[in-house]
N, C-alpha and C positions, 0 to 999 in steps of 0.2 A: 567335078562330081557328076556321075551319070544320073540321068533322070529316070526314076523307076515308077512314075505315075502310070497306073494301069488303066487301060480303056475297057477292061472287061466289065460286062454287065451281069456276070454270073451271080448265082445265089450267094448271099452274105454268110460268112462263117464268123461267128462272134467269139470263138475261142482263141487263145486262152482267156479265162475270166479273171477279173479283179475280185479276189475272194476275201481279202482283208486289208484294211487301211489302219495304220497306227499313228496316233497323234500325241503330241506333247501339249499339255494345257496347265494353266495355274489353278483351274477349278472345273470340276466336272458338271456340277448342277446347272450352270447357265447353258452348257451345250446340250444337256438332256432336255431342256425346254424346247429345243428345235428337233433334235433327232429322235427322241423318245415321244414327247408329248405331241408335237405338231406333225411329225412324219410317221409316227406309229411303229418305229422299230422296237423289237422286243428287248427288254433289259435282262440279260443273262445274269449279270451281277453289276454293281455300280462300276461304271467305266467300261463295260463291254456290252455293246448293242448288236443285235443280229436281225437280219431280215426274217419275215414270217416263215419262209420256206427254207431258211438256212443257207441261202445262196451266197451271202456275203456278211461280213461283220466289220464293225468299227470299234477300235480299242483306243481308249484315252488314258494315257499315263499322266497322273497328276504330279506336277512338280511346282510347288507354290512359288518358287523363285523365277519360273519362266515368265517371260514378258510378252504382252500383246503389242505388236508394232502397228502404229497408226499409218505408217507409210507403206506403199506398195513395194514389195521386195521380191528378189529372186526366190522361187519356191512355188507352192501351190497357188494357182489362180482359182480353180474350182474343181470340185468332184461332181460328176454328173450322174444322177440316178435316172436310169432309163425305165419308164413305165411301159407295160406291154401293149397299151392302147391309148387312144386319145381320151376315151371315157375314163380310163384309170387315172390318167394325168389330171383330168378335171376333178375327179373325186378327191384326189390327194390335195389339189389346190384349195378346194372348198374346206378341207380340214385345216390347212395352213391358215387360210383367211380367218376361220373361226378362232384359231388359237391366237392370232394377232389381236382380234377384237377382245377376247377374254383377257389377254395380258394387259391390253391398254386400259380396260375397265378396272383390273386389279390395281394397276399403278395409280389410277386416279383415286381409287378408294383408300389407298394406303399412303397417299402423299401427305407430307407434313403441311401445316398451314402456310409455310413460306414457299411451298411448291417443291421442296426437296423430296426425293423418293426415300421410302423407309429402308434403312440399311438392313433391317431384320428380314425384309422380304427380298430385297435386291442386293445380296451380299457380293456384288461384283459391279464393276463400272460399265456403264452402257446398257443398252437393251439386250434381252436374251437373243434376239435375232431380228432381222428386218428384211423386207422385200426390196430388191434393188431394181428389178425391171423385168420386162417380158419381151420376147422376140420371136419372129418367124424366121427360121434359118433356111427355108426352102426344103431342106431334107428333114426338118423336124420343127416342132413347136416347143418353146422353152420358156421357163420362168426362173429368175435368178434370185437367190437369197444370200445372206451373209450371217454367219453365226457370231456368237459373242466374242470369239477370239479373232474374228476377221477372216475366217476361212470361207471361201466362196462355195456355194452349193447351187447346182442347176438341177431342175426337175424337167424332164422332157419326154416326149413321145415321138417316135420316128414316123415319117410318111413311108408308104410302101416303097421298097427299093426300085420298083419299076418306074416310079415318079422322079427319081433322082436324075438330074441332067448333067451331062459332061460336055466340056468344050472339045475342040479339035485336038487339044494336047492331052486330053484325058483327065483334066482337073474336074472334080466333082463340084458342081455349082452350089456354093453356100453364100448366104448374104445375111444382113441384119435389117429386117423390115418389120413394119408394125404387125403385132400379133392381134388376131381377132379374138380378144379375150371373152367377149360376150358369147360368141359362137362356140368357143372351147368349153366354157362353163356350162352351156346349155346341153352339152353331150352327156352330162352326168348330174342329175339332180341331188344325188346323195353324197355323203362324205365318207372317205375311207383313207387309211394310211397307205404307205407304200405296200402294195399287195403282192401276193405270190406271183411269180413270173417276172418280177422286177429284177434289175441288176445294176451294178455300177457300169454304166455304158461307156464312159470315157473319163479321162483325166485331162486337165489343162494346166500347164506350168508356165511360170515366168522364168526365162533363161537369159543368160548374158549375151548370147550370140546364136543366131539361127543356124548358120552353116555348121558350126562345131557341134551344136546340140543335135541337129539332124543326123550328122555322121555317127554320133554316139548311139542314138536310138536305132538307126539302121543296122549298125554293126553288131550291137550287143543284144538287141531285142527283136531283130528281124522285121521291124516295122517298115512300111513303104509309104512314100509320100502320096497323098491323094489330092492335096490342094496347096499350091504355093503362091497364089495370086492375092491372098488376103493381106492387106497392109500390116506389116510388122508381125506377121504370124505365119505358121505352117501347120499342116494337119497330116497325121500319119495313121496308118491302120494295118491290121492283119486281115487277110481274107476278103478284101473288096468292100469293107465297111466304109462309111464316110470319114470317120476318124475314131480311133481309140485313144489317141493322144494329140492334144493341141499344144503348141509351144509358141511363145511370143516374147518380144523384147520390150514390152510396155513398162516394165519396172526400171528400165534404163540402168541395169546392173547394180541397183541399190541392194545391199546385203542386210539381212536381218541380224541382230546381235546373237552371239553364241547362246544357245539354250532357249531361243525364242519359241513361243507357242506356234504350233502348226503341224502339218503333215511331215512325218519323218520316215515312214516305211510303207511300201506297197508289196503285197504278196499276190502272186498269180497262182491260178489253180493248176497250172502245168507249165513245163518249159516253153518259152516262146520259140517260134520257128527258127531252126538253125543254132539254138543255144544248147550248151552242154547241160544235161540235167543235174549234174553234181559238181562239187567244188574240187574234185580231184581224188578224194579218198573213196575207196570202194565202200558202198553202203552195205550194212549188215543185212542178212536174209530177212525179207519181210519188211524192211525199213523203207520209208519213202525218201528217195534221194532229194536233197535240197541244195540250192546254190544261192549265194548272196552276191549281189552286184551293186557297185556304187561306192561313194555317192555319185549320182548322175549330175548333169549340168544344173539341175534345179536344187541339188543338195539332198536328193531323196535316195534311200536305199531300196533296192528291189530284191525280192527273193521268190523262189518257187520250189 
């Protein structure tokens, strides 16, 4: 397989955009605790959340029989919300931390004498969400969460592309080092949800095999490899970004049961480079051509 890592340091083109993600879930309310209450996405209707400027939306289809898998399985690792600045990231984190404190206090107040949580308040198993960690990736600063269904969520802000380093082979330098959380939070004394100008910056999937997954995404989505040195993972992008898609084999090919909760569909704002904009049939005048692709190696359907 030819190596298409680019050494170009040209300006970053972030299109096409991730404009809609569709999930399967056994219950919407526990997810709303994170995406609506903590992150501040607007609720268009129950099960449909949209960013404040309409740039992206999350749709949750409730199927009560869908299951939450406690094991790491092939599929979504995390969705990453890109904030437009370090201060915007800090303000959103402050809102998340406040929501965690509030939820913790409510659980303590409603706990039964034996320590059991009130089923009336927590009509689902497990906490609404929790904070997993925080990392400096050299190209960005990031904090990781996990929602009630086990879906990963990253909140991050990029450093200026002029600060991204590349090695002699063109790999963009990315690492996992300690985040200066105190310095980050000091950049914004106020709290705010995911603000205007934010986007879904990238997705990261568990896949069974890196080589076959890379080949699929290169051929069908026009993505190019930007980093292949990270242990057990690869990163791909359009237009010189550090990555729009991460893939890894950390799930060791474990598969979720049929109908499990999680991400099922991704919609792009426009056809990816080199892809056909339609599925073959001629679109009607004035209609927006759409194509559906998949399932991909992570079991996800793509459309545009």
